[in-house]
C-alpha positions in Angstrom: 0.0 0.0 0.0 1.2 3.5 -0.9 2.1 5.8 1.9 0.1 9.0 1.8 2.1 12.2 1.8 0.4 15.5 2.7 2.6 17.5 0.4 2.3 15.2 -2.6 -1.2 13.7 -2.2 -3.3 16.2 -0.3 -2.0 19.7 -1.0 -2.2 19.3 -4.8 -6.0 18.8 -4.3 -6.5 22.4 -3.0 -7.7 23.8 -6.4 -10.1 20.9 -6.9 -11.4 21.4 -3.3 -11.8 25.1 -3.9 -13.8 24.6 -7.0 -16.1 22.1 -5.2 -16.6 24.5 -2.2 -17.2 27.4 -4.5 -19.8 25.5 -6.5 -21.6 24.6 -3.3 -21.3 27.9 -1.4 -21.2 30.3 -4.4 -18.9 32.5 -2.3 -15.1 32.9 -3.0 -14.1 33.9 0.6 -16.2 31.1 2.1 -14.8 28.6 -0.3 -11.2 29.6 0.6 -12.0 29.2 4.3 -13.5 25.8 3.6 -10.4 24.6 1.8 -8.3 25.7 4.8 -10.6 23.9 7.2 -10.6 20.8 4.9 -6.8 20.6 4.8 -6.7 21.0 8.6 -9.3 18.3 9.1 -7.5 15.9 6.7 -4.2 16.6 8.4 -5.7 16.0 11.9 -6.8 12.6 10.7 -3.3 11.6 9.3 -3.2 8.6 11.6 -6.1 7.1 9.6 -4.7 7.8 6.1 -3.4 4.3 5.5 -6.8 2.8 6.2 -8.5 5.2 3.7 -8.9 3.8 0.1 -8.7 7.2 -1.6 -7.3 10.3 0.1 -8.7 12.3 -2.7 -12.3 11.0 -2.2 -11.9 11.4 1.5 -10.7 15.1 1.1 -13.6 15.9 -1.3 -16.1 14.4 1.1 -14.8 16.4 4.0 -14.8 19.5 1.8 -18.4 18.9 0.6 -19.6 18.3 4.2 -18.0 21.4 5.5 -19.5 23.4 2.6 -23.0 22.1 3.2 -22.6 22.8 7.0 -21.6 26.4 6.1 -24.6 27.1 3.9 -26.9 25.6 6.4 -25.5 27.9 9.1 -25.7 30.9 6.9 -29.3 30.2 5.9 -28.1 29.9 2.3 -28.2 33.6 1.3 -25.2 33.4 -1.1 -23.7 35.6 -3.7 -23.4 34.5 -7.3 -20.4 33.2 -9.0 -20.0 36.6 -10.7 -16.6 37.1 -9.2 -15.2 34.0 -10.8 -13.4 34.7 -14.0 -15.3 33.6 -17.1 -13.8 31.2 -19.7 -11.6 33.2 -22.0 -13.1 33.7 -25.4 -10.9 33.3 -28.5 -8.3 36.0 -28.8 -9.2 36.6 -32.4 -12.8 37.4 -31.6 -14.0 41.0 -31.9 -15.4 42.9 -28.9 -19.0 42.1 -29.8 -18.3 38.3 -30.0 -16.4 38.6 -26.6 -19.4 40.3 -25.1 -21.8 37.7 -26.4 -19.5 34.9 -25.2 -19.3 36.5 -21.7 -23.1 36.9 -21.6 -23.5 33.2 -22.5 -21.1 32.1 -19.8 -22.8 34.3 -17.2 -26.2 32.9 -18.2 -25.0 29.3 -17.9 -23.4 30.0 -14.6 -26.6 31.5 -13.2 -28.6 28.4 -14.4 -26.0 26.1 -12.8 -26.0 28.1 -9.6 -29.8 27.7 -9.4 -29.7 23.9 -9.5 -30.4 21.8 -6.4 -27.2 21.2 -4.4 -26.8 17.5 -5.2 -27.2 18.1 -8.9 -24.8 21.0 -8.8 -22.2 18.9 -6.9 -22.6 15.9 -9.2 -22.2 18.1 -12.3 -19.2 19.9 -10.8 -17.4 16.7 -10.0 -18.2 15.0 -13.3 -18.1 17.8 -15.9 -15.5 20.2 -14.3 -13.4 17.8 -12.2 -13.6 14.7 -14.5 -14.5 12.3 -11.7 -15.9 8.9 -12.4 -19.5 8.0 -11.4 -18.0 5.6 -8.8 -15.8 8.4 -7.3 -18.7 10.9 -7.2 -20.9 8.3 -5.5 -18.3 7.8 -2.8 -17.8 11.5 -2.3 -21.5 12.3 -2.1 -22.4 9.0 -0.3 -25.1 8.1 -2.9 -25.4 5.3 -5.4 -23.8 5.4 -8.9 -27.3 5.3 -10.3 -28.3 8.4 -8.3 -25.2 10.2 -9.6 -26.2 9.4 -13.2 -29.8 10.6 -12.6 -28.6 13.8 -10.9 -26.2 14.6 -13.7 -28.8 13.8 -16.4 -31.3 16.1 -14.7 -28.8 18.9 -14.1 -27.7 18.8 -17.8 -31.3 18.7 -19.0 -32.3 21.6 -16.8 -29.3 23.7 -17.9 -29.9 22.9 -21.5 -33.7 23.7 -21.4 -33.3 26.9 -19.4 -30.4 28.1 -21.5 -32.3 27.5 -24.8 -35.4 29.2 -23.4 -33.5 32.2 -22.1 -31.2 32.4 -25.1 -34.1 32.2 -27.6 -36.5 34.5 -25.8 -34.3 36.6 -23.6 -36.6 35.9 -20.6 
């Protein structure tokens, strides 16, 4: 069995943990605090690391639970992801194309932010972090079938709402 190293196995997860916390809390400062708390909590459990199958899944689970605890405490009145930098449009695009691209990204982000937490988390872990259904099921403590259903519903909702808003501007 591989010996787990905080520096080599846990610290490199901080960006992934941040994205998950941000997707759940929708607040940059809150997500940064959660990542710190997650790293501390994982470090404090270092005696158990060798018994853990996947330190990554364990860390993501701790991060998710801390994020959910925070939003429950705050009463879930969160900001939007507006302060997160949008995907960079092509450098060759003109200002109008860049504006349209930025608006589309903002619209999709708003739709994703409005999804139920479990759908949002599943979509984040699958589409943005590239996790397998099995890994997501372990992190969220649900079945692989539930993961697939949540991702399907999230994608359908995003697609339907995006098309409706993009076509009608509502």
